[in-house]
matplotlib code that plots the C-alpha trace (Angstrom):
import matplotlib.pyplot as plt

x = [39.9, 41.6, 43.0, 39.5, 38.3, 41.2, 40.6, 36.8, 37.6, 40.1, 37.7, 35.0, 37.4, 38.4, 34.8, 34.1, 37.1, 36.2, 32.6, 33.9, 36.3, 33.5, 31.1, 33.5, 35.7, 38.7, 36.6, 36.1, 37.9, 34.9, 34.1, 31.5, 33.5, 30.7, 27.0, 25.0, 21.3, 19.8, 16.6, 13.6, 10.0, 7.0, 5.6, 8.5, 11.1, 14.5, 17.8, 20.7, 24.0, 26.5, 30.2, 31.5, 35.3, 36.5, 40.1, 40.6, 42.0, 38.9, 35.2, 33.1, 29.4, 27.9, 24.5, 23.0, 20.6, 19.0, 17.0, 14.5, 14.6, 10.8, 8.4, 4.6, 2.0, 1.7, 5.4, 6.0, 9.4, 9.2, 11.6, 14.1, 16.5, 18.9, 17.3, 17.9, 15.7, 15.2, 15.2, 12.1, 10.1, 7.0, 5.8, 7.9, 5.5, 5.3, 6.8, 7.5, 9.8, 11.5, 12.5, 14.5, 16.9, 20.0, 23.6, 25.7, 28.8, 31.7, 34.6, 38.0, 38.1, 35.2, 31.6, 28.5, 25.2, 21.9, 19.0, 15.6, 14.0, 10.4, 8.6, 5.0, 5.8, 8.2, 11.1, 14.6, 15.3, 18.5, 19.1, 21.5, 23.3, 24.9, 27.2, 27.7, 29.1, 27.8, 26.1, 29.4, 29.1, 31.8, 30.8, 28.0, 27.3, 24.4, 23.3, 20.3, 18.0, 16.0, 12.3, 11.1, 7.4, 5.5, 5.8, 2.2, 0.9, -2.6, -3.2, -6.5, -7.5, -10.8, -12.3, -15.2, -18.0, -21.3, -24.6, -27.6, -27.4, -25.1, -21.3, -20.3, -16.9, -15.5, -13.0, -10.1, -7.6, -4.6, -3.1, 0.7, 3.4, 7.0, 8.4, 9.9, 7.0, 3.5, 0.6, -2.5, -5.8, -5.2, -8.3, -9.4, -12.1, -13.9, -15.5, -17.3, -18.1, -20.4, -18.3, -21.4, -23.2, -20.2, -22.0, -20.8, -22.6, -21.2, -18.9, -17.7, -14.9, -13.0, -9.8, -7.1, -4.0, -1.0, 2.2, 5.7, 6.7, 3.2, -0.1, -3.7, -6.7, -9.3, -12.2, -13.8, -15.1, -12.9, -13.6, -15.7, -14.5, -14.0, -16.6, -18.8, -19.9, -22.7, -23.2, -26.7, -27.3, -30.9, -32.7, -30.4, -29.8, -31.5, -28.6, -28.0, -24.3, -24.4, -22.2, -20.5, -21.8, -19.9, -22.1, -22.9, -25.3, -25.4, -26.6, -24.8, -24.3, -22.6, -18.9, -17.6, -14.4, -13.4, -11.1, -9.6, -7.5, -5.7, -4.4, -2.0, -0.8, 0.6, 0.9, -1.7, -1.9, -4.5, -5.4, -8.1, -10.0, -12.3, -15.1, -15.9, -12.4, -11.7, -12.3, -15.4, -16.8, -16.2, -18.1, -21.0, -21.2, -21.3]
y = [-54.7, -51.5, -53.3, -54.5, -50.9, -49.7, -52.4, -51.6, -47.9, -48.6, -50.7, -48.0, -45.4, -47.7, -48.3, -44.6, -43.8, -46.5, -45.1, -41.6, -42.9, -44.8, -41.8, -39.2, -41.7, -41.3, -41.1, -38.1, -34.8, -32.5, -29.3, -26.5, -23.6, -21.0, -20.5, -17.5, -16.7, -13.3, -12.3, -14.1, -12.9, -14.8, -17.1, -16.5, -18.9, -18.4, -20.0, -21.1, -21.4, -23.8, -24.0, -27.5, -28.0, -31.4, -31.6, -35.0, -35.8, -37.8, -37.0, -38.1, -38.6, -36.9, -36.4, -33.2, -32.8, -29.4, -28.5, -25.5, -24.9, -24.9, -23.6, -23.5, -21.1, -23.0, -22.6, -26.3, -27.1, -29.5, -32.4, -31.9, -34.7, -35.3, -32.5, -31.8, -29.4, -29.4, -26.0, -27.2, -27.4, -25.4, -25.6, -25.0, -27.2, -30.4, -33.3, -35.0, -32.2, -31.4, -35.0, -36.4, -39.0, -38.2, -37.8, -34.8, -35.5, -33.2, -32.7, -31.9, -28.3, -26.0, -27.0, -24.9, -26.5, -24.6, -25.5, -24.0, -22.2, -21.3, -19.7, -18.9, -16.7, -13.8, -14.1, -15.4, -19.0, -21.0, -23.3, -26.1, -28.1, -31.5, -33.2, -37.0, -39.9, -43.4, -42.1, -40.6, -36.9, -35.0, -31.4, -29.3, -25.6, -23.2, -19.7, -17.4, -16.7, -13.5, -13.4, -9.8, -9.0, -7.0, -3.2, -2.0, 1.5, 2.9, 5.6, 7.4, 10.0, 11.4, 12.8, 15.3, 15.8, 17.7, 15.8, 18.2, 20.1, 17.5, 17.3, 13.6, 12.5, 9.2, 7.7, 5.6, 3.7, 1.5, -1.0, -0.7, -3.2, -2.0, -5.2, -8.4, -10.5, -10.8, -10.4, -12.5, -12.0, -8.3, -7.3, -3.9, -1.8, 1.3, 3.6, 6.8, 9.1, 12.2, 14.9, 17.0, 14.4, 12.3, 9.1, 6.4, 6.7, 3.6, 0.6, -2.2, -4.9, -6.9, -8.8, -8.2, -9.8, -7.7, -9.1, -8.0, -4.6, -4.0, -2.3, -3.6, -1.4, -1.3, -1.1, -4.3, -3.1, -1.7, 2.0, 2.4, 4.0, 2.2, 4.4, 7.4, 10.4, 12.5, 15.9, 17.1, 20.9, 20.3, 17.0, 14.0, 12.8, 9.4, 7.7, 4.1, 4.2, 0.4, -1.6, 0.5, -0.6, 1.8, 4.8, 7.7, 10.5, 13.7, 17.2, 20.5, 20.8, 17.4, 16.6, 13.0, 11.5, 8.5, 6.2, 3.0, 0.7, -2.5, -5.2, -8.0, -10.0, -7.2, -4.6, -1.9, 1.0, 3.6, 6.6, 9.3, 11.8, 14.6, 15.3, 17.9, 19.2, 22.0, 25.0, 23.5, 22.6, 26.1, 27.5, 25.1, 26.2, 30.0]
z = [105.4, 104.3, 101.3, 100.3, 100.4, 98.3, 95.7, 95.6, 95.2, 92.5, 90.5, 90.8, 89.5, 86.6, 85.7, 85.8, 83.6, 81.1, 81.0, 80.3, 77.8, 76.0, 76.2, 74.9, 73.1, 71.0, 67.8, 65.6, 66.6, 66.0, 67.8, 67.6, 66.5, 66.3, 66.4, 65.2, 64.9, 64.2, 66.1, 64.7, 64.8, 66.3, 63.6, 61.3, 60.0, 61.8, 61.2, 63.4, 61.7, 63.3, 62.3, 63.0, 62.9, 61.8, 62.9, 61.3, 57.9, 56.7, 56.4, 59.4, 59.9, 63.1, 64.5, 65.7, 68.6, 69.0, 72.0, 72.2, 68.4, 68.3, 70.9, 70.4, 71.7, 75.0, 75.7, 74.9, 73.3, 70.4, 70.4, 67.6, 68.4, 65.5, 63.6, 60.0, 58.1, 54.3, 52.6, 50.8, 54.1, 53.8, 57.4, 60.6, 62.6, 60.5, 62.4, 59.0, 58.0, 61.3, 62.4, 59.5, 61.0, 59.0, 59.9, 58.8, 56.8, 57.8, 55.6, 57.1, 58.3, 58.9, 57.9, 58.3, 59.1, 59.3, 61.5, 61.2, 64.2, 65.0, 67.9, 68.6, 71.7, 72.2, 74.7, 74.9, 74.2, 75.1, 72.2, 73.0, 70.3, 70.8, 68.3, 68.7, 66.8, 67.4, 70.6, 71.8, 72.7, 70.8, 71.8, 72.9, 73.1, 73.7, 72.7, 73.4, 70.5, 70.8, 69.7, 70.1, 70.5, 67.9, 68.1, 67.7, 67.0, 66.1, 63.6, 63.1, 60.5, 59.1, 56.0, 56.1, 53.6, 53.6, 53.2, 53.2, 56.5, 58.1, 58.4, 57.9, 59.2, 57.8, 60.2, 58.9, 61.0, 60.8, 63.2, 62.5, 63.4, 63.3, 64.8, 63.5, 64.9, 63.6, 65.9, 65.8, 67.5, 68.4, 70.4, 69.2, 70.8, 69.5, 72.1, 71.2, 74.1, 73.9, 75.5, 76.2, 78.2, 79.3, 78.2, 75.9, 72.6, 70.9, 71.3, 69.2, 69.2, 66.7, 66.4, 63.8, 62.4, 61.4, 59.9, 60.8, 59.5, 58.1, 58.8, 58.8, 58.0, 60.7, 58.2, 57.0, 53.6, 50.8, 50.0, 53.2, 56.4, 59.7, 61.5, 60.7, 62.8, 61.5, 63.0, 62.0, 62.0, 61.4, 60.7, 60.5, 56.9, 57.4, 55.6, 56.8, 55.8, 55.2, 55.1, 57.8, 61.2, 63.4, 63.1, 65.5, 64.8, 66.9, 66.8, 66.4, 70.1, 70.4, 70.2, 70.2, 71.5, 69.4, 71.2, 69.6, 71.9, 70.8, 73.1, 72.4, 75.4, 77.7, 75.0, 74.9, 72.3, 71.7, 69.5, 69.8, 67.7, 68.7, 66.2, 65.3, 65.7, 68.2, 65.9, 64.3, 67.7, 68.9, 65.9, 66.6, 70.2, 69.3]

ax = plt.figure().add_subplot(projection="3d")
ax.plot(x, y, z, "-o")
ax.set_aspect("equal")
plt.show()
């Protein structure tokens, strides 16, 4: 009985050893020597550079399998099995361009292979690379790719001009992004509060898109401001100010707090103006 158990155990170990021998094999002597990838912005094209060392004396064809190289806006990782990306690819998200079934020919020594990366959400993504030959795993390695969020700021400024007995303040604003990642659908709210009454005089909302390391103007019409505040020291001017739609008209006793707040995911930025400015408001109240 004991002998039968030993025989069974020996056979099982032999089968396991043969399976491991077949899986890892004695084929190509290829290893992942290095992997590098700089931080990549949301919606931008990134690149993972892989150094593959072929210790053999002859060229060898291997397959690459890359996991977590593409993640969409829902957090779903695209399958990039045996991924090869052409430098002529125009879209990161075209299945026809990211699923070419081709082996990689490695010459003896170090070989650098580049794989395209793309992410629709910020975060840290562990990208795993597997190298195989005829379904035999030769080596695998993983590294974390950083996808930083946008770095958003708001900037407001104004220009003043006289129209009859009214002071007219044209408000200009910019949504600024100092980060690597672009930001789509940035919800931006304008709120104008009458400081004298404490009541909200005007509100409006709009979404914006700002590219990486760029700024987007808040106004919709070229050569026209984002918003206008008219302080009438007599009768209002009666000007419609079209096509500007963010318009507030007050009297000489009024002072308005202009607040703009932009929200992208969990990032909230804001900027404010007081119009008329402090010294002018003081003059008006005297």
